[in-house]
PDB file of N, CA, C and O in Angstrom, chain B, residues numbered from 101:
ATOM      1  N   MET B 101      -5.131   5.440   2.111  1.00  0.00           N
ATOM      2  CA  MET B 101      -5.704   4.468   1.439  1.00  0.00           C
ATOM      3  C   MET B 101      -4.973   3.121   1.679  1.00  0.00           C
ATOM      4  O   MET B 101      -3.809   3.008   1.296  1.00  0.00           O
ATOM      5  N   LYS B 102      -5.546   2.196   2.235  1.00  0.00           N
ATOM      6  CA  LYS B 102      -4.915   0.946   2.630  1.00  0.00           C
ATOM      7  C   LYS B 102      -4.402   0.121   1.294  1.00  0.00           C
ATOM      8  O   LYS B 102      -5.057   0.172   0.253  1.00  0.00           O
ATOM      9  N   SER B 103      -3.248  -0.601   1.396  1.00  0.00           N
ATOM     10  CA  SER B 103      -2.914  -1.458   0.410  1.00  0.00           C
ATOM     11  C   SER B 103      -2.215  -2.675   1.261  1.00  0.00           C
ATOM     12  O   SER B 103      -1.786  -2.595   2.412  1.00  0.00           O
ATOM     13  N   TYR B 104      -2.211  -3.750   0.454  1.00  0.00           N
ATOM     14  CA  TYR B 104      -1.592  -5.085   1.092  1.00  0.00           C
ATOM     15  C   TYR B 104      -0.755  -5.842  -0.040  1.00  0.00           C
ATOM     16  O   TYR B 104      -0.957  -5.721  -1.249  1.00  0.00           O
ATOM     17  N   THR B 105       0.073  -6.524   0.470  1.00  0.00           N
ATOM     18  CA  THR B 105       0.868  -7.542  -0.391  1.00  0.00           C
ATOM     19  C   THR B 105      -0.177  -8.730  -0.444  1.00  0.00           C
ATOM     20  O   THR B 105      -1.240  -8.717   0.178  1.00  0.00           O
ATOM     21  N   GLU B 106       0.257  -9.767  -1.269  1.00  0.00           N
ATOM     22  CA  GLU B 106      -0.586 -10.912  -1.341  1.00  0.00           C
ATOM     23  C   GLU B 106      -0.893 -11.671  -0.050  1.00  0.00           C
ATOM     24  O   GLU B 106      -2.005 -12.080   0.282  1.00  0.00           O
ATOM     25  N   GLU B 107       0.410 -11.821   0.728  1.00  0.00           N
ATOM     26  CA  GLU B 107       0.348 -12.536   2.079  1.00  0.00           C
ATOM     27  C   GLU B 107      -0.516 -11.808   2.922  1.00  0.00           C
ATOM     28  O   GLU B 107      -1.408 -12.370   3.558  1.00  0.00           O
ATOM     29  N   GLU B 108      -0.250 -10.228   2.981  1.00  0.00           N
ATOM     30  CA  GLU B 108      -1.058  -9.493   3.889  1.00  0.00           C
ATOM     31  C   GLU B 108      -2.517  -9.622   3.629  1.00  0.00           C
ATOM     32  O   GLU B 108      -3.308  -9.746   4.564  1.00  0.00           O
ATOM     33  N   MET B 109      -2.941  -9.592   2.228  1.00  0.00           N
ATOM     34  CA  MET B 109      -4.342  -9.752   1.843  1.00  0.00           C
ATOM     35  C   MET B 109      -4.807 -11.151   2.355  1.00  0.00           C
ATOM     36  O   MET B 109      -5.927 -11.283   2.848  1.00  0.00           O
ATOM     37  N   LEU B 110      -4.008 -12.106   2.243  1.00  0.00           N
ATOM     38  CA  LEU B 110      -4.615 -13.416   2.813  1.00  0.00           C
ATOM     39  C   LEU B 110      -4.886 -13.356   4.081  1.00  0.00           C
ATOM     40  O   LEU B 110      -5.950 -13.818   4.491  1.00  0.00           O
ATOM     41  N   ASP B 111      -3.994 -12.789   4.911  1.00  0.00           N
ATOM     42  CA  ASP B 111      -4.076 -12.731   6.209  1.00  0.00           C
ATOM     43  C   ASP B 111      -5.350 -11.800   6.785  1.00  0.00           C
ATOM     44  O   ASP B 111      -5.990 -12.027   7.812  1.00  0.00           O
ATOM     45  N   TYR B 112      -5.530 -10.766   5.905  1.00  0.00           N
ATOM     46  CA  TYR B 112      -6.776  -9.874   6.199  1.00  0.00           C
ATOM     47  C   TYR B 112      -7.895 -10.523   6.024  1.00  0.00           C
ATOM     48  O   TYR B 112      -8.777 -10.397   6.874  1.00  0.00           O
ATOM     49  N   LEU B 113      -8.104 -11.383   4.845  1.00  0.00           N
ATOM     50  CA  LEU B 113      -9.264 -12.054   4.524  1.00  0.00           C
ATOM     51  C   LEU B 113      -9.538 -13.132   5.519  1.00  0.00           C
ATOM     52  O   LEU B 113     -10.695 -13.274   5.913  1.00  0.00           O
ATOM     53  N   ASP B 114      -8.611 -13.883   5.952  1.00  0.00           N
ATOM     54  CA  ASP B 114      -8.561 -14.810   7.194  1.00  0.00           C
ATOM     55  C   ASP B 114      -9.256 -14.122   8.436  1.00  0.00           C
ATOM     56  O   ASP B 114     -10.194 -14.623   9.055  1.00  0.00           O
ATOM     57  N   PHE B 115      -8.690 -12.954   8.702  1.00  0.00           N
ATOM     58  CA  PHE B 115      -9.193 -12.240   9.954  1.00  0.00           C
ATOM     59  C   PHE B 115     -10.612 -11.992   9.873  1.00  0.00           C
ATOM     60  O   PHE B 115     -11.386 -12.191  10.810  1.00  0.00           O
ATOM     61  N   LYS B 116     -10.965 -11.519   8.646  1.00  0.00           N
ATOM     62  CA  LYS B 116     -12.370 -11.190   8.304  1.00  0.00           C
ATOM     63  C   LYS B 116     -13.271 -12.414   8.266  1.00  0.00           C
ATOM     64  O   LYS B 116     -14.488 -12.237   8.213  1.00  0.00           O
ATOM     65  N   GLY B 117     -12.753 -13.673   8.289  1.00  0.00           N
ATOM     66  CA  GLY B 117     -13.545 -14.857   8.286  1.00  0.00           C
ATOM     67  C   GLY B 117     -13.766 -15.574   6.922  1.00  0.00           C
ATOM     68  O   GLY B 117     -14.465 -16.584   6.842  1.00  0.00           O
ATOM     69  N   TYR B 118     -13.174 -15.041   5.908  1.00  0.00           N
ATOM     70  CA  TYR B 118     -13.124 -15.559   4.485  1.00  0.00           C
ATOM     71  C   TYR B 118     -12.028 -16.762   4.521  1.00  0.00           C
ATOM     72  O   TYR B 118     -11.000 -16.604   5.179  1.00  0.00           O
ATOM     73  N   GLU B 119     -12.267 -17.976   3.796  1.00  0.00           N
ATOM     74  CA  GLU B 119     -11.462 -19.095   3.614  1.00  0.00           C
ATOM     75  C   GLU B 119     -11.192 -18.956   2.015  1.00  0.00           C
ATOM     76  O   GLU B 119     -12.032 -19.003   1.116  1.00  0.00           O
ATOM     77  N   VAL B 120      -9.934 -18.791   1.921  1.00  0.00           N
ATOM     78  CA  VAL B 120      -9.429 -18.628   0.453  1.00  0.00           C
ATOM     79  C   VAL B 120      -8.791 -19.980   0.024  1.00  0.00           C
ATOM     80  O   VAL B 120      -7.947 -20.545   0.719  1.00  0.00           O
ATOM     81  N   THR B 121      -9.213 -20.431  -1.082  1.00  0.00           N
ATOM     82  CA  THR B 121      -8.616 -21.692  -1.601  1.00  0.00           C
ATOM     83  C   THR B 121      -7.726 -21.724  -2.619  1.00  0.00           C
ATOM     84  O   THR B 121      -7.011 -22.715  -2.764  1.00  0.00           O
ATOM     85  N   ASP B 122      -7.646 -20.641  -3.468  1.00  0.00           N
ATOM     86  CA  ASP B 122      -6.678 -20.471  -4.547  1.00  0.00           C
ATOM     87  C   ASP B 122      -6.476 -19.029  -4.909  1.00  0.00           C
ATOM     88  O   ASP B 122      -6.962 -18.146  -4.203  1.00  0.00           O
ATOM     89  N   GLN B 123      -5.771 -18.758  -5.992  1.00  0.00           N
ATOM     90  CA  GLN B 123      -5.583 -17.477  -6.456  1.00  0.00           C
ATOM     91  C   GLN B 123      -6.795 -16.801  -7.035  1.00  0.00           C
ATOM     92  O   GLN B 123      -7.001 -15.623  -6.741  1.00  0.00           O
ATOM     93  N   LEU B 124      -7.614 -17.451  -7.834  1.00  0.00           N
ATOM     94  CA  LEU B 124      -8.868 -17.019  -8.379  1.00  0.00           C
ATOM     95  C   LEU B 124      -9.834 -16.687  -7.172  1.00  0.00           C
ATOM     96  O   LEU B 124     -10.540 -15.680  -7.227  1.00  0.00           O
ATOM     97  N   ASP B 125      -9.863 -17.490  -6.141  1.00  0.00           N
ATOM     98  CA  ASP B 125     -10.705 -17.228  -5.037  1.00  0.00           C
ATOM     99  C   ASP B 125     -10.271 -15.970  -4.334  1.00  0.00           C
ATOM    100  O   ASP B 125     -11.065 -15.137  -3.898  1.00  0.00           O
ATOM    101  N   LEU B 126      -8.942 -15.885  -4.251  1.00  0.00           N
ATOM    102  CA  LEU B 126      -8.404 -14.599  -3.529  1.00  0.00           C
ATOM    103  C   LEU B 126      -8.897 -13.297  -4.348  1.00  0.00           C
ATOM    104  O   LEU B 126      -9.401 -12.317  -3.798  1.00  0.00           O
ATOM    105  N   MET B 127      -8.704 -13.408  -5.600  1.00  0.00           N
ATOM    106  CA  MET B 127      -9.053 -12.235  -6.410  1.00  0.00           C
ATOM    107  C   MET B 127     -10.570 -12.060  -6.207  1.00  0.00           C
ATOM    108  O   MET B 127     -10.993 -10.995  -5.756  1.00  0.00           O
ATOM    109  N   ALA B 128     -11.262 -12.901  -6.471  1.00  0.00           N
ATOM    110  CA  ALA B 128     -12.847 -12.677  -6.366  1.00  0.00           C
ATOM    111  C   ALA B 128     -13.297 -12.300  -5.004  1.00  0.00           C
ATOM    112  O   ALA B 128     -14.269 -11.549  -4.913  1.00  0.00           O
ATOM    113  N   LYS B 129     -12.700 -12.736  -3.924  1.00  0.00           N
ATOM    114  CA  LYS B 129     -12.999 -12.200  -2.454  1.00  0.00           C
ATOM    115  C   LYS B 129     -12.612 -10.898  -2.246  1.00  0.00           C
ATOM    116  O   LYS B 129     -13.406 -10.084  -1.775  1.00  0.00           O
ATOM    117  N   ALA B 130     -11.367 -10.577  -2.572  1.00  0.00           N
ATOM    118  CA  ALA B 130     -10.739  -9.260  -2.395  1.00  0.00           C
ATOM    119  C   ALA B 130     -11.532  -8.189  -3.246  1.00  0.00           C
ATOM    120  O   ALA B 130     -11.856  -7.127  -2.714  1.00  0.00           O
ATOM    121  N   GLU B 131     -11.861  -8.473  -4.624  1.00  0.00           N
ATOM    122  CA  GLU B 131     -12.563  -7.462  -5.315  1.00  0.00           C
ATOM    123  C   GLU B 131     -14.015  -7.373  -4.870  1.00  0.00           C
ATOM    124  O   GLU B 131     -14.605  -6.319  -5.105  1.00  0.00           O
ATOM    125  N   ALA B 132     -14.682  -8.401  -4.228  1.00  0.00           N
ATOM    126  CA  ALA B 132     -15.969  -8.382  -3.792  1.00  0.00           C
ATOM    127  C   ALA B 132     -16.041  -7.426  -2.359  1.00  0.00           C
ATOM    128  O   ALA B 132     -17.092  -6.841  -2.095  1.00  0.00           O
ATOM    129  N   ILE B 133     -15.011  -7.329  -1.584  1.00  0.00           N
ATOM    130  CA  ILE B 133     -15.067  -6.261  -0.510  1.00  0.00           C
ATOM    131  C   ILE B 133     -14.401  -5.134  -0.738  1.00  0.00           C
ATOM    132  O   ILE B 133     -14.130  -4.441   0.242  1.00  0.00           O
ATOM    133  N   GLY B 134     -13.973  -4.678  -2.110  1.00  0.00           N
ATOM    134  CA  GLY B 134     -13.643  -3.358  -2.442  1.00  0.00           C
ATOM    135  C   GLY B 134     -12.158  -3.150  -2.703  1.00  0.00           C
ATOM    136  O   GLY B 134     -11.669  -2.022  -2.628  1.00  0.00           O
ATOM    137  N   PHE B 135     -11.438  -4.219  -3.007  1.00  0.00           N
ATOM    138  CA  PHE B 135      -9.995  -4.021  -3.305  1.00  0.00           C
ATOM    139  C   PHE B 135      -9.741  -4.368  -4.750  1.00  0.00           C
ATOM    140  O   PHE B 135     -10.464  -5.155  -5.360  1.00  0.00           O
ATOM    141  N   LYS B 136      -8.654  -3.738  -5.306  1.00  0.00           N
ATOM    142  CA  LYS B 136      -8.368  -4.160  -6.691  1.00  0.00           C
ATOM    143  C   LYS B 136      -6.888  -4.282  -6.637  1.00  0.00           C
ATOM    144  O   LYS B 136      -6.220  -3.601  -5.859  1.00  0.00           O
ATOM    145  N   PHE B 137      -6.330  -5.218  -7.528  1.00  0.00           N
ATOM    146  CA  PHE B 137      -4.927  -5.424  -7.444  1.00  0.00           C
ATOM    147  C   PHE B 137      -4.162  -4.696  -8.498  1.00  0.00           C
ATOM    148  O   PHE B 137      -4.454  -4.787  -9.691  1.00  0.00           O
ATOM    149  N   VAL B 138      -3.141  -3.944  -8.025  1.00  0.00           N
ATOM    150  CA  VAL B 138      -2.392  -3.118  -8.955  1.00  0.00           C
ATOM    151  C   VAL B 138      -1.066  -3.776  -9.465  1.00  0.00           C
ATOM    152  O   VAL B 138      -0.125  -3.988  -8.700  1.00  0.00           O
ATOM    153  N   GLU B 139      -1.042  -4.052 -10.649  1.00  0.00           N
ATOM    154  CA  GLU B 139      -0.107  -5.058 -11.331  1.00  0.00           C
ATOM    155  C   GLU B 139       1.382  -4.405 -11.007  1.00  0.00           C
ATOM    156  O   GLU B 139       2.228  -5.133 -10.488  1.00  0.00           O
ATOM    157  N   PHE B 140       1.622  -3.339 -11.249  1.00  0.00           N
ATOM    158  CA  PHE B 140       2.981  -2.563 -11.281  1.00  0.00           C
ATOM    159  C   PHE B 140       3.445  -2.484  -9.810  1.00  0.00           C
ATOM    160  O   PHE B 140       4.654  -2.434  -9.582  1.00  0.00           O
ATOM    161  N   SER B 141       2.625  -2.471  -8.885  1.00  0.00           N
ATOM    162  CA  SER B 141       3.122  -2.464  -7.566  1.00  0.00           C
ATOM    163  C   SER B 141       3.099  -3.854  -6.894  1.00  0.00           C
ATOM    164  O   SER B 141       3.839  -4.104  -5.942  1.00  0.00           O
ATOM    165  N   LYS B 142       2.251  -4.736  -7.399  1.00  0.00           N
ATOM    166  CA  LYS B 142       1.978  -5.969  -6.849  1.00  0.00           C
ATOM    167  C   LYS B 142       1.212  -6.031  -5.448  1.00  0.00           C
ATOM    168  O   LYS B 142       1.404  -6.930  -4.628  1.00  0.00           O
ATOM    169  N   ARG B 143       0.432  -5.101  -5.292  1.00  0.00           N
ATOM    170  CA  ARG B 143      -0.359  -4.836  -4.066  1.00  0.00           C
ATOM    171  C   ARG B 143      -1.845  -4.769  -4.239  1.00  0.00           C
ATOM    172  O   ARG B 143      -2.364  -4.286  -5.245  1.00  0.00           O
ATOM    173  N   TRP B 144      -2.493  -5.250  -3.265  1.00  0.00           N
ATOM    174  CA  TRP B 144      -4.012  -5.062  -3.297  1.00  0.00           C
ATOM    175  C   TRP B 144      -4.339  -3.703  -2.596  1.00  0.00           C
ATOM    176  O   TRP B 144      -3.921  -3.502  -1.456  1.00  0.00           O
ATOM    177  N   VAL B 145      -5.109  -2.733  -3.288  1.00  0.00           N
ATOM    178  CA  VAL B 145      -5.453  -1.361  -2.907  1.00  0.00           C
ATOM    179  C   VAL B 145      -6.937  -1.250  -2.653  1.00  0.00           C
ATOM    180  O   VAL B 145      -7.777  -1.623  -3.472  1.00  0.00           O
ATOM    181  N   MET B 146      -7.209  -0.736  -1.519  1.00  0.00           N
ATOM    182  CA  MET B 146      -8.703  -0.559  -1.325  1.00  0.00           C
ATOM    183  C   MET B 146      -9.125   0.676  -2.134  1.00  0.00           C
ATOM    184  O   MET B 146      -8.431   1.685  -2.261  1.00  0.00           O
ATOM    185  N   THR B 147     -10.417   0.472  -2.697  1.00  0.00           N
ATOM    186  CA  THR B 147     -10.948   1.584  -3.498  1.00  0.00           C
ATOM    187  C   THR B 147     -11.598   2.619  -2.494  1.00  0.00           C
ATOM    188  O   THR B 147     -11.935   2.235  -1.374  1.00  0.00           O
ATOM    189  N   LYS B 148     -11.751   3.765  -2.842  1.00  0.00           N
ATOM    190  CA  LYS B 148     -12.223   4.922  -2.181  1.00  0.00           C
ATOM    191  C   LYS B 148     -13.830   4.491  -1.745  1.00  0.00           C
ATOM    192  O   LYS B 148     -14.288   4.681  -0.618  1.00  0.00           O
ATOM    193  N   ALA B 149     -14.563   3.886  -2.852  1.00  0.00           N
ATOM    194  CA  ALA B 149     -15.978   3.797  -2.697  1.00  0.00           C
ATOM    195  C   ALA B 149     -16.285   2.865  -1.547  1.00  0.00           C
ATOM    196  O   ALA B 149     -17.353   3.008  -0.952  1.00  0.00           O
ATOM    197  N   ASN B 150     -15.425   1.914  -1.186  1.00  0.00           N
ATOM    198  CA  ASN B 150     -15.706   0.837  -0.369  1.00  0.00           C
ATOM    199  C   ASN B 150     -14.740   0.768   0.783  1.00  0.00           C
ATOM    200  O   ASN B 150     -14.213  -0.311   1.055  1.00  0.00           O
ATOM    201  N   ASN B 151     -14.487   1.806   1.446  1.00  0.00           N
ATOM    202  CA  ASN B 151     -13.265   1.906   2.575  1.00  0.00           C
ATOM    203  C   ASN B 151     -13.914   1.497   3.980  1.00  0.00           C
ATOM    204  O   ASN B 151     -13.241   1.610   5.004  1.00  0.00           O
ATOM    205  N   LYS B 152     -15.040   1.089   4.013  1.00  0.00           N
ATOM    206  CA  LYS B 152     -15.653   0.710   5.367  1.00  0.00           C
ATOM    207  C   LYS B 152     -14.994  -0.630   5.904  1.00  0.00           C
ATOM    208  O   LYS B 152     -15.032  -0.849   7.115  1.00  0.00           O
ATOM    209  N   TYR B 153     -14.430  -1.477   5.095  1.00  0.00           N
ATOM    210  CA  TYR B 153     -13.821  -2.682   5.574  1.00  0.00           C
ATOM    211  C   TYR B 153     -12.434  -2.466   6.038  1.00  0.00           C
ATOM    212  O   TYR B 153     -11.776  -3.408   6.479  1.00  0.00           O
TER     213      TYR B 153
END
């Protein structure tokens, strides 16, 4: 299962062609493509249901 730090997630979204303007925008776009933020690890984790990205 893939997981990313905040900086890695910003790079990943940029690579996929998404333009992120702020933290709320980051959260919305990452969740829209199947990631969820895990508070205790401070990482974005891909959900099983949406692992095609």
